[in-house]
C-alpha positions in Angstrom: -2.5 -19.0 27.9 -5.8 -17.2 29.0 -6.6 -18.2 32.5 -3.3 -19.6 33.3 -2.3 -20.5 36.8 0.3 -18.3 38.6 2.7 -21.0 38.5 2.3 -21.4 34.5 2.5 -17.2 34.4 5.8 -17.6 36.6 7.4 -20.4 34.4 6.8 -18.5 31.1 8.3 -15.4 32.1 11.0 -16.9 33.6 11.6 -19.0 30.4 11.9 -15.6 28.4 14.1 -14.3 30.5 16.6 -17.0 30.4 16.1 -16.9 26.7 17.4 -13.8 26.4 20.0 -14.0 28.9 21.5 -17.2 27.4 21.3 -15.5 24.1 23.7 -13.0 25.2 25.8 -15.0 27.0 25.9 -18.6 25.5 29.2 -19.7 26.8 29.0 -18.5 30.3 29.5 -21.8 32.4 27.4 -20.4 35.5 24.5 -19.1 34.1 24.4 -22.5 32.0 24.8 -24.4 35.3 21.9 -22.2 36.9 19.8 -22.4 33.7 20.3 -26.4 33.7 19.1 -26.6 37.7 16.1 -24.1 36.6 15.1 -26.5 33.9 15.5 -29.7 35.8 13.5 -28.7 38.7 9.9 -29.2 37.4 7.8 -30.5 34.1 6.3 -26.8 34.3 9.5 -25.1 33.9 10.7 -27.7 31.0 7.2 -27.2 29.4 8.1 -23.4 29.5 11.1 -23.6 28.1 10.0 -25.6 25.2 7.6 -23.4 24.0 9.6 -20.5 24.7 12.6 -21.9 22.5 10.5 -22.2 19.9 8.6 -19.0 19.8 12.4 -17.3 19.9 13.0 -19.4 16.8 9.8 -18.0 15.1 10.7 -14.9 16.1 14.0 -14.6 14.2 16.3 -15.4 17.0 16.7 -11.6 18.0 18.4 -11.5 14.6 18.1 -8.4 12.3 16.2 -8.8 9.7 18.1 -6.7 7.4 20.8 -9.8 7.2 21.0 -12.0 4.3 18.7 -15.0 4.6 19.7 -18.3 5.7 20.2 -21.0 3.2 19.4 -24.5 4.4 23.0 -25.4 4.4 23.8 -22.3 6.7 24.7 -22.9 10.4 23.6 -20.5 12.8 23.8 -20.5 16.8 20.2 -21.4 18.4 19.1 -21.3 21.5 18.6 -24.8 23.3 15.6 -26.5 22.2 14.0 -27.8 25.4 15.1 -30.1 27.9 16.3 -33.3 26.4 20.2 -31.7 26.1 19.6 -30.3 29.8 19.1 -33.7 31.5 18.9 -33.5 35.6 22.0 -32.8 37.4 23.0 -31.5 40.9 23.4 -27.9 40.6 26.9 -26.5 40.6 25.9 -23.2 42.2 23.4 -21.9 44.7 22.3 -19.2 42.6 19.1 -19.9 41.3 17.7 -16.4 39.9 14.1 -15.7 40.1 12.0 -14.2 37.2 11.4 -11.2 39.3 15.2 -10.9 39.9 16.3 -11.4 36.3 12.9 -9.9 34.3 13.1 -6.3 34.6 16.8 -6.3 33.3 16.3 -8.8 30.5 13.3 -7.3 29.2 15.4 -3.9 29.0 18.1 -5.7 26.9 15.1 -7.1 24.7 13.6 -3.9 24.2 17.2 -2.9 23.4 17.9 -5.3 20.9 14.5 -4.8 19.3 14.1 -1.7 18.9 17.7 -0.3 18.6 19.1 0.1 15.0 22.3 -1.9 14.3 25.4 0.0 13.6 25.5 -1.8 10.5 22.4 -1.1 9.3 23.1 2.6 9.9 26.1 1.9 7.7 24.8 0.3 5.1 21.1 2.3 4.9 20.1 5.5 2.1 16.8 5.6 4.0 15.5 3.6 7.1 12.2 3.5 9.3 12.0 2.8 12.9 9.0 1.0 14.6 5.5 2.2 13.5 7.3 5.0 11.1 6.6 5.4 7.5 8.6 7.9 5.4 8.0 8.9 1.7 11.2 10.1 -0.5 11.7 11.5 -3.6 15.0 9.8 -5.2 17.3 11.5 -7.6 15.7 10.5 -10.7 12.3 11.7 -9.5 11.5 8.2 -8.5 8.9 7.8 -5.1 10.2 5.4 -2.3 8.0 4.3 0.2 9.1 3.0 3.3 7.2 0.4 5.7 7.6 0.6 9.3 11.1 -1.0 10.5 12.3 -0.9 7.0 15.8 0.1 5.1 17.0 0.8 1.8 20.3 1.4 0.1 20.2 3.4 -3.1 23.2 3.3 -5.7 22.7 5.5 -8.7 25.6 5.2 -11.5 25.4 6.2 -15.3 23.6 3.3 -16.9 21.9 2.0 -13.8 19.7 2.5 -10.7 20.2 0.0 -8.3 18.3 -0.3 -4.7 18.8 -2.8 -2.1 15.9 -3.8 0.3 18.1 -4.4 3.3 15.3 -5.2 5.9 11.5 -5.1 5.9 9.0 -3.4 3.1 9.0 -0.3 0.5 6.9 0.5 -2.3 8.2 2.4 -5.4 6.5 4.8 -7.9 9.7 4.7 -10.8 10.4 7.5 -13.2 11.2 5.5 -16.2 13.9 5.5 -18.2 15.1 2.8 -20.8 18.5 4.0 -20.7 19.0 3.6 -16.8 17.3 0.6 -15.8 15.8 0.8 -12.1 16.0 -2.4 -10.3 15.5 -3.4 -6.5 17.5 -6.5 -5.0 16.0 -8.2 -2.1 18.2 -10.9 -0.7 18.9 -12.0 -4.6 15.8 -11.8 -5.7 15.7 -8.8 -8.5 12.7 -6.6 -9.4 13.2 -4.8 -12.9 11.1 -1.8 -13.5 9.3 -1.6 -17.0 7.5 1.8 -16.1 5.7 0.9 -12.7 4.7 1.2 -9.6 5.7 -2.1 -7.1 5.9 -3.0 -3.6 8.2 -5.5 -2.5 8.6 -7.2 0.9 11.4 -8.9 2.1 10.3 -12.0 5.0 12.4 -14.3 6.5 11.3 -17.2 3.9 11.5 -14.9 0.7 10.1 -12.1 -1.1 7.1 -11.1 -2.3 6.5 -8.5 -5.1 3.1 -6.8 -5.7 2.4 -4.5 -8.7 0.1 -1.2 -8.8 0.8 0.0 -12.1 2.5 -0.9 -15.2 4.8 -3.9 -15.4 8.1 -5.5 -14.4 10.0 -9.1 -14.2 11.3 -10.2 -11.1 14.0 -13.0 -11.4 16.0 -15.5 -9.1 19.1 -17.4 -9.7 17.7 -20.4 -8.0 17.6 -24.0 -9.6 15.6 -24.0 -11.8 16.0 -20.3 -12.3 13.2 -17.8 -11.8 12.6 -15.3 -14.4 8.4 -13.8 -14.1 6.8 -10.8 -15.7 4.1 -9.3 -13.7 1.5 -6.8 -14.5 -0.8 -4.5 -12.5 -2.5 -6.8 -9.6 -0.4 -9.4 -10.3 1.6 -10.9 -7.3 5.0 -13.4 -6.8 6.1 -14.7 -3.9 9.8 -16.5 -4.3 10.9 -18.7 -1.7 14.4 -19.0 -1.0 13.9 -22.5 -1.5 13.2 -21.9 -4.8 9.0 -22.3 -4.5 7.2 -19.7 -6.4 3.9 -18.9 -6.0 1.5 -16.3 -7.9 -1.3 -14.7 -7.1 -3.9 -11.5 -8.2 -5.7 -9.0 -6.4 -7.3 -5.5 -6.8 -4.1 -3.0 -6.9 -5.9 -0.9 -4.6 -5.6 -3.6 -2.1 -1.7 -3.6 -2.8 0.8 -2.1 0.3 -1.9 -1.5 2.1 0.6 -0.5 4.8 0.7 2.9 3.1 -2.7 3.4 4.8 -1.8 1.8 8.1 -4.1 -1.3 7.2 -3.5 -4.9 6.4 -5.7 -7.0 3.9 -5.9 -10.2 3.7 -8.2 -13.0 1.8 -7.8 -16.7 2.8 -4.0 -16.6 4.2 -2.6 -17.9 6.9 -3.1 -16.0 10.4 0.7 -16.2 10.6 0.9 -13.6 7.9 -0.9 -11.0 9.8 1.1 -11.8 12.9 4.6 -11.1 10.9 2.9 -7.9 9.2 1.8 -6.5 12.4 5.3 -6.9 14.0 7.1 -3.9 12.4 4.3 -1.8 14.2 4.8 -3.3 17.5 7.7 -1.6 20.0 8.2 -5.3 21.6 7.9 -9.1 20.7 5.2 -10.8 19.5 5.3 -14.5 20.0 3.7 -17.5 18.5 3.2 -20.4 21.0 2.0 -23.1 18.6 1.6 -23.3 14.8 -1.9 -24.4 14.8 -3.5 -21.1 14.9 -0.5 -19.5 12.8 -1.6 -22.2 10.2 -5.4 -21.1 10.4 -6.6 -19.4 7.3 -7.7 -16.1 7.8 -9.6 -13.4 5.9 -9.9 -9.4 7.1 -8.9 -5.8 7.4 -7.0 -4.9 10.3 -5.8 -1.8 11.8 -1.8 -1.8 11.8 -1.7 1.4 13.7 -2.8 -0.5 16.8 -0.8 -3.7 16.8 -2.3 -5.2 20.0 -6.2 -4.3 18.9 -5.4 -5.9 15.5 -3.8 -9.1 17.2 -7.1 -9.0 19.8 -9.6 -8.9 16.8 -7.6 -11.6 15.0 -7.5 -14.0 17.9 -11.6 -13.0 18.7 -12.4 -14.0 15.0 -10.4 -16.8 14.4 -10.6 -18.9 18.1 -7.0 -17.5 19.1 -5.8 -16.0 22.8 -3.7 -13.3 23.3 -1.7 -12.6 26.3 0.6 -9.7 27.3 3.2 -11.1 29.6 4.6 -7.3 29.8 3.6 -4.2 27.8 6.5 -5.8 25.7 6.1 -8.9 25.3 2.7 -10.6 23.5 2.0 -14.2 23.3 -0.5 -15.4 20.9 -1.9 -19.2 20.8 -4.6 -21.3 20.1 -7.5 -20.6 22.5 -7.2 -22.6 25.6 -3.6 -23.5 25.5 -2.9 -23.8 28.8 
């Protein structure tokens, strides 16, 4: 989007504002009619909307990340996908909002949605962190729990077991081993059981990744076929909610690099770096296209400076970073209109 014309920028800003308003009031007939009129007014609007709706879908449609992952059979409300369902017709109202009128209010609503922990998360979580915040806690049994930014856990200890639920985000545990009281972490149905270890676990939209920095664990998931994998120091395992499993290995010192405010990747999709930077940024990071997100990248990025990290990623691998506002950043392939 670098070098985009003012008309294109206005359309992009208006599309983002519409996305927020329609997400908040999907049944508002007057709002929908005004949106249809704006969408039908030009191809520029239609193109901006198609891109923005897709980007919002990639960002999770502003759904809290602590919610149970959506399976293929689950229905979920989505923003209108583009101009096809909204064919040209006369506007039902003379009201046609302009980006400069609705954008400040809409972006304020967006910021609240992104940065304010939900009441449900507050009620469930024993410990949680906010944007760019990290924490360390010693649990009742002496286990050390470190939370990455924008993460939450719920801790339940009983006489014969110790259970932690990763509700959102990422956490690292240095477990005080006790064979009589097994310690395990549940993340979206994927269970990691301690066998005397320190490990990191990350809950994403598509699955759960476990990395072992010391000792051993066993990762289990009741998919078809079921998953039951032992891991040792330096091993990693990603279990997709669709049942896919991929193993990896790298130096344990590079695992859970977020503890030092870093993101370290080797031959991984650029989209993974962008996902890892989202909890460090007080706003929204949107991806305009899949091509850049799929590109394989290698590097070390400073997560404590997410905007600079995004620009470094884009500069090194032929991308483009545009700040629509201080709270909305769009990443795309270089030269994309």
